[in-house]
C-alpha positions in Angstrom: 21.5 19.4 1.2 24.0 20.2 -1.5 23.3 24.0 -1.1 23.8 23.8 2.6 27.0 21.9 2.2 28.3 24.4 -0.4 27.5 27.4 1.9 29.2 25.7 4.8 32.3 24.9 2.7 32.5 28.5 1.4 32.1 30.0 4.8 34.8 27.6 6.1 37.1 28.7 3.2 36.6 32.4 4.1 37.4 31.6 7.8 40.4 29.5 6.9 41.8 32.2 4.6 41.5 34.8 7.4 43.2 32.5 9.8 46.0 31.7 7.4 46.5 35.5 6.8 46.6 36.2 10.5 49.1 33.4 11.0 51.1 34.3 7.9 50.6 30.8 6.6 51.4 31.4 3.0 51.0 27.8 1.9 47.6 27.8 3.5 46.6 30.9 1.7 47.9 29.8 -1.7 46.3 26.3 -1.4 42.9 27.9 -1.1 43.3 30.1 -4.3 43.1 29.3 -8.0 46.4 29.5 -9.9 45.2 32.7 -11.6 43.6 34.3 -8.5 42.9 38.0 -8.8 43.3 40.1 -5.7 42.4 43.8 -5.5 42.3 46.2 -2.5 40.7 49.6 -3.0 39.5 52.4 -0.7 35.8 52.9 -0.8 34.9 55.6 -3.4 38.4 55.6 -4.9 38.9 55.3 -8.7 42.1 53.3 -8.5 43.1 50.3 -6.4 45.9 50.5 -3.8 46.9 46.9 -4.7 46.1 44.7 -7.6 47.6 41.3 -8.0 47.3 38.5 -10.6 48.2 34.9 -9.9 49.6 33.0 -6.9 53.2 34.3 -7.6 52.2 38.0 -7.3 50.1 37.2 -4.3 52.9 35.4 -2.5 55.3 38.3 -3.1 52.7 40.7 -1.5 52.0 38.3 1.4 55.6 38.3 2.4 55.1 41.9 3.4 53.0 40.6 6.2 56.2 39.4 7.9 56.8 43.1 8.8 53.7 43.0 11.0 54.1 42.2 14.7 50.5 40.9 15.1 47.5 40.6 13.0 43.9 39.6 14.0 40.9 39.5 11.6 37.3 39.4 12.8 34.8 38.2 10.3 31.2 39.6 10.5 28.1 39.0 8.4 28.6 37.0 5.3 26.1 36.8 2.4 26.8 33.8 0.0 25.2 33.4 -3.4 25.5 30.1 -5.2 25.3 29.5 -8.9 26.4 26.1 -10.0 30.2 25.8 -10.0 30.6 29.5 -9.2 29.7 31.4 -6.0 30.1 34.8 -4.6 30.3 36.1 -1.0 30.3 39.5 0.6 31.8 39.5 4.1 32.2 42.4 6.5 35.5 42.4 8.4 37.7 44.3 10.9 41.4 43.7 11.0 43.7 44.8 13.8 47.3 45.2 12.5 50.1 45.9 15.0 53.6 46.8 13.9 56.7 48.6 15.2 58.0 51.8 13.6 61.2 53.2 15.0 60.7 51.2 18.3 57.2 52.6 18.7 54.2 50.2 18.6 51.4 51.2 16.3 47.9 49.7 16.0 45.9 50.2 12.8 42.3 49.1 12.7 40.8 48.5 9.2 37.1 48.1 8.4 36.4 46.6 5.1 34.1 44.4 2.9 35.4 41.4 1.1 33.7 40.7 -2.3 34.8 37.2 -3.2 34.2 34.9 -6.2 34.8 31.2 -5.8 35.0 28.3 -8.3 34.2 24.6 -7.6 37.1 22.3 -8.6 36.7 19.0 -10.3 37.0 17.2 -6.9 34.2 19.3 -5.5 36.3 21.6 -3.4 35.9 25.4 -3.6 38.8 27.8 -4.2 38.9 31.6 -4.2 39.3 33.0 -7.7 38.8 36.7 -7.1 38.8 38.9 -4.0 38.1 42.6 -3.8 38.9 44.1 -0.4 37.0 47.4 -0.1 38.4 49.5 2.7 35.7 51.6 4.4 37.9 53.3 7.0 41.2 53.0 8.9 42.3 54.2 12.3 46.0 54.3 13.3 47.2 55.1 16.8 50.0 54.4 19.3 49.8 51.0 21.0 51.3 49.7 24.2 53.9 47.0 24.0 
């Protein structure tokens, strides 16, 4: 039963993180991360990351860039969770739709990526994200109707 509860809690954490990102709920995102959270975004096959952040402070600064986005929707797909005591990992496939305005033109970027996450169980039993690697498989940018 404990394993089932842990898997459910971790999947809920992944879903809540995606929802908080879509809604630009910075407090919600930070409350689900360890103080020394590590976040990395890299294009598949690339040698160097596009973004690498350490700690809630750096993460918050980067998240504020989301305020430039008109609309953001993340769809979560398959999720493989591996448990190991007070640590867990998950690999989740995602597609994000990012809509923004450039010089009065609406633009839609679709991003397909895998999230490789590491979680730690806190003293109270709650899980927090400690490490996230977002691996971008492909992007597609095109004009969008207002």
